[in-house]
C-alpha positions, 0 to 999 in steps of 0.5 A, a space after each residue: 402787897 402781892 409777891 408779884 410787886 414785892 422786892 426780892 433779896 438774893 444773898 450769895 455765899 461763895 464758899 464751898 466745902 469740896 470741889 465740884 466737877 460741873 460748876 465754876 466755884 472750885 476757886 472758892 473752896 475754903 477750910 476756914 472762913 472769918 465768920 464775923 468779918 463776912 457777916 459784917 461785910 454782907 450787912 454792909 453790902 445789904 445796907 448799900 443796896 437798901 439805900 438805893 431800892 426803897 419803895 417795896 417790901 421784901 417778898 422773898 429772901 434766897 440764900 444761895 451760892 456755894 454751900 450756904 447751909 454752912 453759913 452760921 445761923 447767927 449770920 443768917 439771922 442777922 441778915 434777915 433782921 437787917 433786911 426786915 429793918 431796911 425794907 419791911 416784909 410782905 405778908 408771908 415772906 418766903 425765906 429760902 436756903 439752898 442746902 446740900 443733902 449731907 448729914 453735916 448740913 442737915 444737922 444745922 436745919 433746926 438752928 436755921 429754922 430758928 434763925 428765920 429760914 422757912 423754906 429749903 431747896 435741897 440738892 439731891 440731884 439723883 436717886 441712884 448712887 451710880 448717878 450721884 457718883 457720876 455727878 460728883 456728889 459727895 452724898 449717896 442716896 441714903 444720906 440724901 433721903 435722911 437729909 430730906 426727912 430732916 428738912 421736912 421735919 423742920 420746914 413747912 416748905 421743902 423743894 429738891 432738885 433732880 437731874 435727868 437726861 443723864 448718859 444712857 438714861 432710859 425713859 422707863 428708868 427716869 419714870 421710876 426715879 421720878 415716881 419715887 421722888 413724887 412719893 416723898 410728898 414735897 410741894 415743889 420739884 426742880 427737874 433739870 436736863 443735864 447740860 454741859 457747861 464749857 470748861 468743866 470736866 463734863 465738857 472735856 469728857 464729852 469732847 473726848 467721846 467718854 460721855 454720851 448724853 441722850 440725843 435730842 429726840 430722847 431728851 424730848 421724850 424724857 421732858 414729855 414724860 416729866 411733864 406728864 407725870 408731875 401734872 398727873 401728881 398735881 404738881 404741874 410745870 409752872 416754869 420749864 424746869 420747875 413743878 409745884 402744887 398750886 400756890 407752892 411755886 417759888 416766889 423768889 424765882 418768880 421774881 426773876 421770871 416775871 422780870 421784877 426787881 431783885 437785890 443781889 449781895 455777896 460775891 458774884 451776885 447779880 441784881 436788877 434795880 429800877 432798870 440797872 443791872 448790878 454785878 458784884 465782884 466774883 472773887 471773894 477777896 476782890 469783893 471784900 476789897 471793893 467794900 472797904 474801898 467803896 462801901 459796897 461790893 459792886 463791880 458794875 452798875 449798868 443802866 439797861 437800854 430799853 431793847 435789852 430790858 425787853 429782851 430779858 423780859 421775854 427770855 425770862 417770861 416765856 419760860 413760865 407757863 403763864 407767859 408774858 404780858 406784851 403790854 408790860 414788855 412793850 412799856 419796858 422796851 419803849 415800844 407799842 404792843 404790836 412792836 414787841 414781837 415779829 407778827 409774821 413769826 408769831 402767826 407761823 409759830 401759833 399755827 405750828 402749835 408752839 405758842 398761844 396768843 390771847 389778847 396781850 398774853 403770849 405763852 409757849 405751849 407744851 410743844 413749844 417749851 422744848 424748843 423755847 430758845 428757837 421760839 424766842 429767837 424767831 419772835 424777837 431775833 
């Protein structure tokens, strides 16, 4: 069975080891965790979902969240074993773990590989010490690159992420940093423009004028330079922010973008199960209490209306270079194919070179990707 028809499992490990200035998991910092209790709780949450989502094998497992690379390898192995027993594995299953590039976490890579992880996504975020300090990262470039070396020694598949469009960043400086990143030879890069999230330190600094993010035109220049360099290196963008060698795309993330089912377990995890949106309790203590009370950690299980399924499929699918199959989207939304998008808007957008319509396949062009939100709004409102 292909990865496109397989199920995906997302395992959210909520605990962080240090505070982070740009995320909302600071309340989840813990010095100690009862590992046996958490292993049992995650397995119970998994068993509940397995009972409701049979029919397809797992094509991917993703361990994400706070600091999942500090999850005990025994817990990782137990979850992988339970998942295989519950669903079975599609051939070549991808099992990814997010990791911070610290020496402490890198020292665990060998044990995590033995536990069954076969792909690592490393949060390098910058190849510049001043930028890492600005981003609030605990590691420096040297430690990050040492962790990358260790990851490449233990895992056949390695990805790392970088953040660009940082304050006062010039195109030439980003091109030099990206060229260095490409030279490390990984199969996959996630390259994100810096965004300011409400309620973070960055938002406060930006509002006070202490933070100067590149304006829209400069951001577009950085975006174009990124796509040109990765394409020339044989790692074209297959999604708006993700670049890979052919055949090395993230199978797990393709599940989200292609809008197929995925199971989410652990505090704060989201899932999509046969048209039902599942959301786990975000606060670890509330999730544990719900498990004890209900046998699962779900805060809500909400059937999605056809229009919502259509909207979500379009929002996710148009991020991909391959675009969306309008016939499939129409089926999700209970509409005819010609009722999925505004035909007049589609004609105008195609004339402007922002989208391409080929039969039932609709995709954004390179020119349309930087203004994708506006494109989608025009197409579906």
